[in-house]
TORPA-935896 format. One record per residue (C-alpha): residue in one letter; z, y, x. Coordinates in pm, whole numbers, plus 50000, padded with zeros to 5 digits. Layout:
N
AZYX...
This chain:
284
M500005000050000M499125034950128R502115055550237L502535088150041G502985109050356R499605097450487F497975107850159L499545142450164D498585149350527A494895141050493N492555170850474Q495535194450456Q493525224750570Q490865219050306A493565213950042E495065247850130I491655264850102W490675249449770N494115253249614G494265289349735E491855318649710G488785297149768G489575276049464R490495306449255A487125322749329W485205291449230V487165288048906E486585324448813G482875322048894R482305287048759A479935296748474L477725316948709L477775289848977D476985262348728R473985282248604M472815289148959Y473135252949070Q471795237148750P468535228048930V470595208949190L472345189848912D468955182648756S467775168349090I470815145449107L470285133448750A466615126448823A467405107149143C470315087848993P469965085848612P472845070648416T472485037848232V474475029147921G477545009848030D477795026548370R481085040248499L480705070748722L482755088048992D481975124749071V483295133149419G484415168949477C483835175549109G484985211849107A485225225048752G483515194348611A479885204248546V478345172848699T480955149248554I480485163148205A476675163348232Y476755125948303A479345120448032R476895133947774H474695103747849L477535078247839D479205077347501S481615047947509G484645039047717P486275059247997A482855064348152C483105093848393V485815103348638G485865134748854I488085139549159D488765171449353L491345185049597S491765217049397S494385217249125R492865250049000M489455234348953I490805202448801E492735223148547A489505241348458A487595208448437R490165193148203A490095223847980R486295222647958C486375185347893E488785190447603R486705219047459E483505198647474K485175165747378A483455149647676N483885113147768A485475121248105S488755123448292F489805141648608I491995134248910Q493485159749146G493455142549484D491695136249814A488815111749774Q489145103650145V492355084250084Y492845082349707P493815046849598F490945040649356E490805007849171E488554985749380A485014978349262S485345000148953F482325023948958D478605017848909L477515052849019L478985077449268V477585112749270S478375146549417R476965181649411F478035198049737G481385179949735V481265154850021M480975177850326F484675186050354F486245153650479D488085155150813D487225118250865P483945112050680V483525075750787R486965067850647A486175087850333F482875070650259A484465036850332N487135044850074L484455054949825R482565022849899S485685002549818A485745019649477A482125009949411K481034978249236P478654954449414N475134969749411A476545003449301K474385033749376A475465066649531C473645100049510F474995130149699A473475165049730V474445183350051W473145213850234R470625211550512G471285235150804P471435273250819A467825275050935D466805259450602N469025282850400A468055317850504F469625331850188M473085323450323R472375328350694E470905363350665A473805376250456E476395363650703L474485378750995A474485412450819A478215409250746A479085398551101P480785431751196F483255426250912L483945389350974P486885378451191E486075364551534A485835327051522P485365299851780A481935284651823P481265263851512N481795226551535P478875210751344N480995180151269A483985199251129P484585199550753G482425226050591R479255231850397F476965221750686A478995191750805L476265167950683S473285189950765K471865166051028R469965135250915E471215114451207R474845122251127I474395112750763E472885079650868A475705073151118V478455081550868L477045060950582S476065030750787G479385032850975S481265031450646G479355001350517W476735016650287G473195002950298R469645009550174I470085045850274E467465071750181I467725108050288L465325130750099S464625166450210V464295188249900D463835225549846I465345234849511P464585268449346C467775285449224S468515319349070F471195341548921P471205375348742L470675406048959C473685422848795D475895396248958L474585401249313D477525420749459Y479985397349291M478235366849435F478275376549800T481745392149794S483415362649623F482345330849802G482075316050148A482915333650472I481915367950338G484075363950030A487085353150238A486665383250469F486045407350181R489385399150021Q491175409750341L489465443850378D490675477650255K488635495449987D486605516650229S485675486650442Q484765466650132A482365494250028Q480855494750378L480345457050373I478575458650037E476245486150157K475495466650474V474795433150309R473135442349979P469735452350131V469375417550283F468715403749936S465915428049845K463185402549921H464865377549689I464875400649385V462295393149116G462705414948810E466275410948691E466925379248890V467865369949244R465865339149345F466335317049648T465585282249772A468425257949834G467485236250130C469225203150055W469365166450135I469505142649841I471235112049985L470825078349816A472735047249921H473865013649781K476844991149821V475374960149979
């Protein structure tokens, strides 16, 4: 049996982020983010469609959009389960689930070490939720133990900064306002932790998954132009820095960063391409 202390220590830094201001920002902006990333969810559903009778695990489920989307296709039994480190996001997911009477349930916990019932899920999916493990081989091995024989996994993750100019250019413009940081470790938990094809292959094969496919996809996304300032001052490294600045410095950051997005504005929308990997794997 897993010792409780070991469970609480795992991914402690990520737990602090997602149960703190990072999680609060995502909960407050969840409707906007769900709209923006709907095309990513559509790509996951197309690559890994549900079948009646399936039981699904959504890893890093956030406020529950992916879990509930799958639950709409699965009408009987406790079909869909979402897990996330953030108590804030799980609370929001449960509230949405109750409002929509969705066939889903939610767990606040670390999927890297959570004691799932063995061989209990037919599908495992994630929209940008599996890049934050401090020991990804251990995490994907734990997820594999929760999968039934021949279960299928489908995870959407970001490709690298070079394939996501929308994010990279904004952070370059905001650099004078961002705290000094050590050289990034490409293997550390974070949005680009699985940006390299060879690392994905090593992690999944090292944790026992087989029949691995890694598909490079460019997914068109958009959000309303009126939400532009809110978007870049609320999330990621810029959002974290923005919250620490005084009012004058916040205004300076906005004026510095906003012009970067001019080429992405089409009418009343901001449009960009999400450079992603769609990862498919099976329990063999």
